Phi, psi and omega in degrees: 000314178301313179307316181297320183296321182288324175296315182299318180296322175297311176299323166304310180301317182292314193272333179096106175277143178217130179297343183261000182265012185298129185073008181243157176244090183241134169288136169304114183285158174278329176208160169239164181237131179240135164268124180249155184272091176100193186279144179296336181299333176266001178227063174308327182297309182282339183285314177304312185282331176293324182284326176294316184291325181299309183294327181288330183253356182067035180226126181283138172248105180274134185253128166259117186268101191256131176299138186300326187300331179247018184293311181302308181296329171293319176293316180303313186293325179289315186287317185288338182264353179075027182291121178268012190278338174250127182269302185237142185228131168281108182262205174236142177302336188279350181267340198297318185300312178283326174291327176296314182301327181280352177081023185275336188250146176282128170308147183231033177302318181287335174293312184278352189307323181253009182252306187303327179297339178275346183293151168303147192300125184087358183290350185253010189291326181282346174276349184255139169221128172062039174088358186229153178270138182231008181202151181235124180295136183229271173281101181244150171223149175246163179274131182220168176251115170282147181208149181280114180292324181293319183287324179300316175301313181300327179283345174099014179245145176260344175239152181294155178302128178255343177246161176305314180297324178289326179294319184293317181301308183296317183297318176294317178299323192275338186283117188198161177269115186273330190243007171080025185253013176066020174239129186293122181254344185224116185257154181290305185229130172237140178209159174297149178221351178282163193275080174220168182306327186297318178283319185299319186286335171300311186291322178302316177306317181297313181300319176296325176306320184270008178089005191263172174233169183247305180201036190302134173049034178064020170275100192275122185218026187284332178278070184235166172307322178294311184302316184290317182290326181288319182287328184288321178303308182293328183289320188296330182299325180278304198262346174243302180292333176057044172244006166241151188288148177310325181277011182292345174292348179250001186277141169238199187293330180295321178288321173297321176294326178288324173297323181290299191299325186276345180086009186273013180219141175278326179220145180222130167275116184198186182271156184293338185296335181293342181304324183290356180257349194270355184246015168288159186302332183274000182275132180284346184249014182315123183062013178232040184217163170200187171212165183208176171294155174307137176303146183274135182285158178301136185084356184255181181229154183301137180208161175214156180247158184226139163249155181207156169242076178298149180275131178242162182241118169311126179298327187273356184305139177273353190229059195286325185293317183289319177302312171308318175295324178286313180309314176297319178306310185289321190263354178291175178304318181289322176295319181293334174300304179301324182295317177300315187283318193261352175225084187295136183104337170281140194236138175267142176267009171264095188302328182299335177309322180287352178269351180289141187300321181294342173283309178296319190233065191293154176307151178299326179301318175296318176293315181298329184295335179248001178052055187231143179276156175302325185293319183288318180300319180295322179293311184297314180295330174296326182286322180296319179298316173310309172299317184297327181273359170237016175301124173240131187232150173233153179231158178189147171293150184052037184302315184300314178300311181299323178293312186299324183289321177287312184301324174304324184276324176307312182302314182298323180289315179293334175283344187079009178293324176225162175285164176300317184297311180291329173301310182285325178299313177298317181298313183290332175292319181284326177301322186279329178296319180293323178303326190291340180282001182286000000 
């Protein structure tokens, strides 16, 4: 009996035991392939964990570093053709519903069984289709308002604007010609305005503040009192209040980052990933910035949006059990603690992560990586915790198509081409037409 046990254990070691392999006959792979959204140099968290998991399991995780502009096309081609050469993909939360409906993704119910209950309420809705999980949150970011702490102090405020009216007052004061050439050098508020997710999610956040929805479960309600009030508020910053630059309707993420790093804006609505770049030596606002929730519109409540690159599992993968094991390793509570500590600006949707001592008191190496003091780290993480607890998400089939139809109209309103009412009316018409294809 003892001899049999020894032989059995040796076989387990050679073939590789995996908790997700029950009832399956899978050979232990020499490597698996993961598509990452962008370069690993910008994603130290997943890079560190894929190496650690690989060493523990004796399996190389090879990474395809795919530019985000072509990520959808690349992953769609692989999934739709049944190509087994890629196992795991960092996708977009907007794609999960349709890819699951098409039968291209492997369910992840077993992976999420001990993770999903820890999520902040509602954070898992985009991962589920027909009652099953098909994605796991990994690299997440929330929408915040960056602000200049030095300008805020000069203005006479000790806390960031929490209401829309407070923001307009601060922004009006901060919008100025600094060198006397009759050209505004410093703007009150900068945000993305081009028809992309960055601008769309600013507007969605304001709609959610007011208790409205956009397209949840394909119920198109963007042309509502809440939708019109939210869009009008952001349009007015450029066209009425004159505290956003005239060209803000052409701004994307790179222009928002430039406004932050150059110090040419008092406040910027953007994603938390930019924070890791703001204390570099070439940043004009090094040590003079913080972030908070977007200011709340009259009659609203605090809210935040999230973008994520959930990990999904290719249905055609030959190594599903091992892929599931890595997905769990990375997206689990323990994995998300590492992600938050070692990739500043990435956000865990598991609130209890922020109670961990290593998150509150990070290693000096983590602080040095972003050139940050412990005091600044503590303040910024506490504000992220606020945002995580008020995240509101929506899900829909054909969500990407619905978004693109809406974003064009949001930009038309911001640009002054259409009224807010006409833009949302046209958007709703187009979105309902897309729904007819379901």
